[in-house]
C-alpha positions in Angstrom: 0.0 -0.1 0.1 3.1 2.6 0.9 4.3 2.4 -2.7 0.8 3.1 -4.2 0.4 6.0 -1.8 4.0 7.1 -2.8 2.4 7.0 -6.3 -0.7 9.0 -5.4 1.5 11.8 -3.9 3.9 12.2 -7.0 0.9 12.6 -9.0 -0.6 15.2 -6.6 2.5 17.1 -6.5 3.1 16.9 -10.1 0.9 20.2 -11.1 2.5 21.9 -8.1 6.0 21.3 -9.1 5.3 22.2 -13.1 3.6 25.3 -11.8 6.3 26.2 -9.5 8.8 25.9 -12.5 6.8 27.9 -14.5 6.5 30.6 -12.0 10.2 30.4 -11.2 10.9 31.3 -14.7 8.2 34.2 -15.0 9.9 35.9 -12.1 13.5 35.4 -13.8 12.9 35.9 -17.4 13.7 39.4 -18.8 11.0 39.4 -20.8 8.3 38.8 -18.4 6.9 41.8 -16.6 6.9 39.8 -13.5 10.8 39.6 -13.2 10.5 43.7 -12.7 8.1 43.6 -9.5 9.9 43.8 -5.9 11.5 41.0 -4.4 11.2 38.9 -8.1 14.6 37.7 -7.5 13.7 36.1 -4.1 10.6 35.0 -5.5 12.1 33.2 -8.5 14.7 31.6 -6.2 12.1 30.6 -3.6 9.9 29.1 -6.6 13.1 27.4 -8.2 13.6 25.4 -4.6 9.9 24.5 -4.4 10.5 22.8 -8.0 13.6 21.0 -7.3 12.3 19.7 -3.9 9.0 17.9 -5.5 10.2 17.0 -9.2 10.3 13.8 -10.1 14.2 12.8 -10.7 14.5 10.1 -13.9 17.7 8.0 -14.6 20.3 10.8 -15.6 22.6 10.2 -19.0 26.2 9.6 -18.7 26.6 12.7 -21.3 30.5 11.6 -21.9 30.8 12.5 -25.5 34.6 13.6 -25.5 37.6 13.6 -23.3 40.6 15.5 -23.7 44.0 13.4 -24.0 47.6 14.6 -24.9 46.1 17.6 -26.5 43.9 15.4 -28.6 39.8 15.6 -28.6 38.8 12.1 -28.3 35.1 11.3 -28.9 33.2 8.6 -27.1 30.6 6.7 -27.9 28.4 5.1 -25.4 27.7 1.3 -26.5 25.3 -1.5 -25.0 27.4 -4.7 -25.7 25.2 -7.3 -23.7 21.7 -6.7 -22.5 20.6 -8.9 -20.2 16.9 -8.6 -17.9 18.5 -6.6 -15.0 21.6 -5.2 -16.5 23.4 -3.9 -19.3 26.9 -4.0 -20.1 28.1 -0.8 -21.5 31.5 0.1 -23.3 32.4 3.7 -23.7 34.6 3.3 -27.0 37.2 6.0 -27.8 37.9 7.0 -31.4 40.4 8.9 -33.1 41.5 9.6 -36.6 45.6 10.0 -36.3 47.4 6.3 -36.5 49.8 7.2 -33.6 46.4 8.1 -31.4 44.8 4.7 -32.4 47.5 2.6 -31.8 48.0 3.9 -28.1 44.3 3.8 -27.4 44.1 0.1 -28.7 47.0 -0.8 -26.4 45.6 0.8 -23.6 44.4 -2.0 -20.4 41.1 -3.0 -20.3 38.7 -2.1 -17.2 35.3 -3.6 -16.2 33.6 -1.3 -13.4 30.8 -3.3 -11.6 28.6 -0.3 -10.5 26.6 -0.7 -7.2 23.3 -1.7 -7.1 22.3 -0.2 -4.1 19.6 2.4 -5.1 21.3 4.5 -7.0 21.9 4.4 -10.8 25.5 3.5 -12.4 25.6 7.2 -13.4 26.6 8.2 -10.0 30.1 6.7 -11.5 30.1 9.1 -14.1 33.6 10.8 -12.6 35.0 7.3 -12.3 34.7 6.6 -15.8 35.5 9.8 -17.1 39.1 9.8 -15.1 39.1 6.1 -16.4 38.9 6.8 -19.8 42.4 8.9 -19.9 44.1 6.0 -19.8 41.8 2.6 -20.1 39.2 1.1 -22.4 36.2 0.9 -19.9 33.0 -1.0 -20.0 30.5 -0.8 -17.0 27.4 -2.6 -15.3 24.4 -0.9 -15.9 21.8 -1.9 -13.4 18.4 -1.6 -14.6 15.2 -0.4 -12.1 13.3 -3.4 -11.1 9.9 -1.8 -11.7 10.9 -1.2 -15.4 11.5 -5.1 -15.7 8.4 -7.3 -16.6 7.3 -9.8 -14.1 7.6 -12.6 -16.8 11.3 -12.5 -16.7 11.4 -13.8 -13.7 13.4 -13.1 -9.9 16.4 -11.5 -9.4 19.0 -12.6 -6.6 22.5 -11.8 -5.2 23.6 -15.2 -7.2 22.0 -14.0 -10.2 24.2 -10.7 -9.9 27.2 -13.1 -9.7 26.4 -15.2 -12.7 26.0 -11.9 -14.3 29.4 -10.7 -13.5 30.8 -13.8 -14.7 29.1 -13.9 -18.0 30.5 -10.1 -18.6 34.0 -10.9 -17.4 34.0 -14.1 -19.9 32.4 -11.7 -22.8 35.2 -9.3 -22.4 38.0 -12.0 -21.6 39.4 -12.3 -18.6 43.0 -12.8 -19.4 43.5 -9.3 -20.6 41.0 -7.7 -18.0 41.1 -5.5 -14.8 37.7 -5.6 -12.5 37.1 -2.5 -10.3 34.0 -3.0 -7.7 32.6 0.2 -5.9 30.9 -0.3 -2.6 28.2 -2.9 -2.6 29.7 -5.1 -5.7 32.9 -5.6 -4.0 31.2 -8.8 -2.2 29.6 -10.4 -5.3 32.5 -9.6 -7.4 34.8 -11.6 -4.9 32.5 -14.4 -5.3 32.2 -14.5 -9.1 36.3 -14.2 -9.4 36.6 -17.0 -6.3 34.2 -19.3 -8.4 36.1 -18.3 -11.7 39.3 -19.8 -10.0 37.8 -22.7 -8.3 36.6 -23.8 -11.4 40.0 -23.5 -13.5 38.8 -20.8 -15.8 40.6 -17.9 -16.4 40.6 -14.9 -13.9 41.2 -11.3 -14.5 44.7 -9.5 -14.1 43.7 -7.8 -11.1 40.8 -6.6 -9.0 40.1 -3.8 -7.0 37.6 -3.3 -4.5 36.8 0.4 -3.3 35.0 1.2 0.0 32.8 -2.4 0.2 31.5 -4.7 2.9 33.9 -7.8 2.4 33.5 -8.2 6.1 30.9 -5.9 7.6 32.2 -7.0 11.4 34.9 -4.4 11.4 34.2 -1.0 12.3 30.6 -1.4 12.0 28.9 2.0 10.6 24.9 2.8 11.0 24.3 0.8 7.9 25.6 -2.1 9.4 23.7 -1.6 12.5 20.6 -1.3 10.9 20.9 -4.7 9.4 22.1 -6.5 12.5 19.3 -4.7 14.8 16.3 -6.1 12.6 15.6 -9.7 11.8 15.4 -11.3 7.9 11.7 -11.3 8.7 11.2 -7.7 10.0 12.8 -6.5 6.4 10.7 -9.0 4.7 7.6 -7.6 6.3 8.4 -3.6 6.4 10.2 -2.8 3.7 9.3 -4.9 0.5 6.4 -3.6 -1.6 4.6 -4.9 -5.0 5.0 -2.7 -8.1 2.1 -0.8 -9.0 0.2 -0.9 -12.1 1.9 2.2 -14.0 5.2 0.6 -14.3 6.0 -2.6 -16.5 7.0 -4.6 -13.3 3.5 -4.5 -11.9 3.2 -7.4 -9.5 7.0 -7.5 -9.0 8.1 -7.7 -5.5 10.9 -4.9 -4.3 12.7 -2.9 -1.9 11.8 0.7 -3.3 14.3 3.2 -4.4 12.0 6.1 -2.5 12.9 4.1 0.6 16.3 3.6 0.1 16.5 7.6 -1.1 14.8 8.1 2.6 17.2 6.6 4.3 20.3 8.1 2.6 18.8 11.3 3.5 18.2 10.8 7.0 21.8 9.7 7.7 23.1 13.4 7.4 19.6 15.5 7.5 21.5 18.7 8.5 23.8 18.5 5.9 21.3 18.2 2.9 18.9 20.8 4.7 22.1 23.3 4.7 23.1 22.1 1.2 19.6 23.3 -0.1 19.5 26.9 2.0 22.9 27.3 0.3 21.4 26.5 -3.2 18.7 29.0 -2.5 21.3 31.5 -1.6 23.3 31.2 -4.5 20.2 31.7 -6.8 19.6 35.0 -4.7 23.2 36.2 -5.4 22.7 35.0 -9.0 25.7 32.5 -8.4 25.1 30.2 -11.2 28.1 28.0 -11.2 27.4 27.2 -7.7 23.5 26.5 -8.4 24.6 24.5 -11.2 26.8 22.4 -9.0 23.8 21.6 -6.6 21.6 20.8 -9.5 24.3 18.4 -10.9 24.9 16.5 -7.6 20.9 16.1 -7.0 20.1 15.2 -10.2 21.9 12.1 -9.5 21.4 11.9 -5.7 17.9 12.0 -6.2 17.6 9.5 -9.1 16.9 6.3 -7.4 16.2 2.9 -8.4 14.1 -0.6 -7.1 15.8 -3.6 -6.1 14.3 -7.2 -6.5 13.2 -8.2 -3.2 15.2 -11.3 -3.9 18.5 -9.5 -4.3 18.1 -7.2 -1.6 17.1 -9.6 1.2 19.5 -12.0 0.2 22.3 -9.3 0.4 21.1 -8.2 3.9 21.2 -11.8 5.2 24.4 -13.0 3.2 26.8 -9.8 3.6 25.2 -8.1 6.7 23.5 -10.6 9.2 25.5 -13.7 8.5 29.3 -12.4 7.2 29.0 -15.6 4.7 31.8 -14.3 2.5 34.2 -13.5 5.4 33.2 -17.0 7.7 33.9 -19.1 4.7 30.4 -20.5 4.6 29.0 -18.7 1.3 27.8 -21.4 -1.1 26.3 -20.5 -4.7 24.4 -23.2 -6.7 25.9 -25.9 -4.0 29.5 -24.6 -4.5 31.6 -23.1 -1.8 32.7 -19.5 -2.3 36.8 -19.7 -1.9 38.9 -16.6 -2.2 42.0 -18.4 -1.3 41.5 -20.1 -4.5 42.5 -17.0 -6.6 46.3 -17.3 -7.3 46.5 -15.3 -10.6 44.6 -11.9 -10.0 46.3 -9.0 -8.4 44.4 -7.3 -5.7 44.1 -3.6 -4.4 41.7 -2.5 -1.8 41.2 1.1 -1.2 39.0 2.9 1.8 38.2 6.1 2.6 39.3 7.4 6.0 36.2 9.3 6.9 33.9 6.7 5.1 30.4 6.5 7.0 29.1 3.4 4.9 31.8 1.1 5.0 33.7 1.6 7.8 37.7 1.3 8.3 39.0 -2.4 8.1 35.8 -3.8 6.1 37.3 -3.5 2.5 40.6 -4.4 3.4 39.5 -7.9 4.7 39.8 -9.2 1.3 43.4 -9.5 2.1 42.8 -12.1 5.0 40.8 -14.2 2.4 42.5 -14.2 -0.3 45.4 -16.0 0.8 46.5 -17.4 -2.4 47.8 -14.3 -3.9 51.3 -13.5 -3.5 52.3 -10.8 -1.1 53.8 -8.5 -3.9 50.6 -8.6 -5.6 48.7 -7.4 -2.9 48.5 -3.4 -2.0 45.7 -1.8 0.4 45.1 2.1 0.5 43.5 4.6 3.0 42.6 8.0 1.6 42.9 10.5 4.3 40.4 12.8 5.0 38.1 11.0 2.2 34.4 9.8 2.9 32.7 7.3 0.8 31.7 9.3 -2.1 34.8 10.9 -2.2 36.9 7.4 -3.0 35.5 7.3 -6.8 34.3 11.2 -7.5 35.9 14.6 -6.9 39.2 16.0 -6.4 40.7 13.2 -4.0 39.7 10.5 -6.5 41.1 12.4 -9.6 44.5 13.3 -7.7 45.1 11.0 -5.1 43.3 7.8 -5.7 43.2 7.8 -9.3 47.1 7.8 -9.6 47.5 4.8 -7.4 45.0 2.8 -9.3 46.4 3.6 -12.5 49.8 2.5 -11.4 48.7 -0.5 -10.1 46.9 -1.6 -13.4 49.6 -0.8 -15.4 52.2 -3.1 -13.2 50.1 -5.9 -13.6 49.0 -5.2 -17.0 50.5 -8.5 -18.3 50.1 -12.1 -17.0 53.4 -13.9 -15.8 54.5 -16.2 -18.9 55.1 -19.8 -18.0 57.8 -21.6 -19.9 56.6 -24.5 -22.1 58.1 -27.7 -21.9 59.5 -28.8 -25.6 57.5 -31.8 -26.9 60.0 -34.4 -28.2 58.7 -37.1 -30.5 59.3 -40.6 -29.3 
């Protein structure tokens, strides 16, 4: 019923937000007589804020059309490489018309970015992708809003997530691939590569894990505490709802994105209130640069997706309540997940000193599990004064974290060659 009430609220607010947007423009547009009434600037700013608070936020676009590399403009084309019911594998293909540039681009490392499926769209990693494109061929997982997936496509759980990652690794080619997982996917990505190793399949050259709950028992945050304070049945009965009739996924059980968004805001309500007040002040001052930065952030932050109920509940149970990966008890389709079987994939873990979502030591715990990886092929880095989002976006990501990641990938970009014995005819 809550989902239906939320949709009713959206429908009721739609005319109000449309009116607020029109009123804001009327008091700001020099061609409008209303722009010259006393207090027009203040009225325009107030209506603009009202519009931003009440509007719907659809999935943003990546809008990565070009990068500048070595003084050259490199066009970028977004391509869908693989399409599955709950996820698309995207590639950001770079083009050049100079033969030397083409050769350079062709020889650069291949990276698969595993985006979180935890409420936000993969476009949250836009800055991550843009930065990586300077020196890499980049693929990314683009998870689909569960309410947009027809009921007939079946269910999607954590083991399906692992299977998707394995399929994407195989499709790109593991032997020349570097995998980067950001936050939530560190757990299923480690499981996916572990199972590949246990089966004797090729594994990626490197795996980089950034701010994820490999072992959520270490330095538990408010996110971890919520999962441990309530039972599996509590989550099943209180946060799972049915997609209403106005979406393709009608009838599907989901954890709604609007609930996740409420939880995000509730973690730092004062910060968000201050941010909106600053936005209002920027509009009054005519500071369009600051105002646009606010719009860009909240266009992304407020755009959320629904998660399939099976996936969400299994993640709560496996990752945050029973810690099966860290305990060595996680089985997928009857096969035990054994990170110690990984031997030919280098490991880099990255944490933020001020991360309030994945606490200190949770990601570094991967080193305790991946005992089969030689010491010289393992690295950990803690970014000082860096919060959760700063690990993969913003100035610290670009100037402090990315250079280390780039060097780690380059250092392990070739698989060690093993001398083959010559065959002698009898």
